[in-house]
KETI-677772 format. One record per residue (C-alpha): residue number from 1; x, y, z. Coordinates in steps of 0.1 Angstrom, whole numbers. Example, Ala and Ser with C-alpha at 12.3 -4.5 7.8 and 13.67 -1.06 7.14 Angstrom:
KETI-677772
     n      xx      yy      zz
     1     123     -45      78
     2     137     -11      71
This chain:
KETI-677772
     n      xx      yy      zz
     1   -1491    -192   -1888
     2   -1520    -175   -1904
     3   -1545    -186   -1877
     4   -1524    -171   -1850
     5   -1520    -138   -1868
     6   -1558    -137   -1874
     7   -1565    -144   -1837
     8   -1540    -117   -1826
     9   -1555     -92   -1851
    10   -1590     -99   -1837
    11   -1577     -95   -1801
    12   -1559     -63   -1809
    13   -1590     -49   -1826
    14   -1612     -59   -1796
    15   -1588     -42   -1772
    16   -1586     -11   -1794
    17   -1624      -8   -1796
    18   -1628     -12   -1758
    19   -1602      14   -1752
    20   -1618      38   -1776
    21   -1652      33   -1759
    22   -1636      40   -1725
    23   -1618      71   -1737
    24   -1648      85   -1757
    25   -1673      85   -1728
    26   -1688     120   -1724
    27   -1669     135   -1754
    28   -1697     131   -1779
    29   -1674     113   -1803
    30   -1689      80   -1816
    31   -1655      67   -1827
    32   -1659      32   -1812
    33   -1692      27   -1829
    34   -1677      39   -1862
    35   -1651      11   -1860
    36   -1678     -15   -1858
    37   -1697      -3   -1889
    38   -1691     -22   -1922
    39   -1681       1   -1950
    40   -1704       5   -1980
    41   -1676      14   -2003
    42   -1638      19   -2002
    43   -1641      57   -2001
    44   -1660      55   -1968
    45   -1636      28   -1955
    46   -1606      50   -1962
    47   -1622      80   -1946
    48   -1630      61   -1915
    49   -1595      47   -1914
    50   -1581      83   -1915
    51   -1604      94   -1887
    52   -1595      64   -1865
    53   -1558      68   -1872
    54   -1559     105   -1864
    55   -1578      98   -1832
    56   -1553      72   -1821
    57   -1524      95   -1829
    58   -1540     122   -1807
    59   -1544      98   -1778
    60   -1508      86   -1781
    61   -1495     122   -1783
    62   -1516     132   -1753
    63   -1503     103   -1733
    64   -1467     111   -1743
    65   -1472     147   -1732
    66   -1487     136   -1698
    67   -1457     113   -1692
    68   -1432     140   -1701
    69   -1449     164   -1677
    70   -1449     138   -1650
    71   -1412     131   -1655
    72   -1404     169   -1652
    73   -1423     171   -1619
């Protein structure tokens, strides 16, 4: 039910934040810290969402590229 969905959301969010922290070490990108901030208004929340979405998309695309290159070799 609703409790299970909420627990799964919180778990997925935690895993995503930990993964972002691990991947952003040494890059100077404070993306994991930005996820933890509470938005002051909806404009800022939407902007942060776009940044996080684009960062996640880049990570997924990079992993896909690496897997394809590995398959070729």
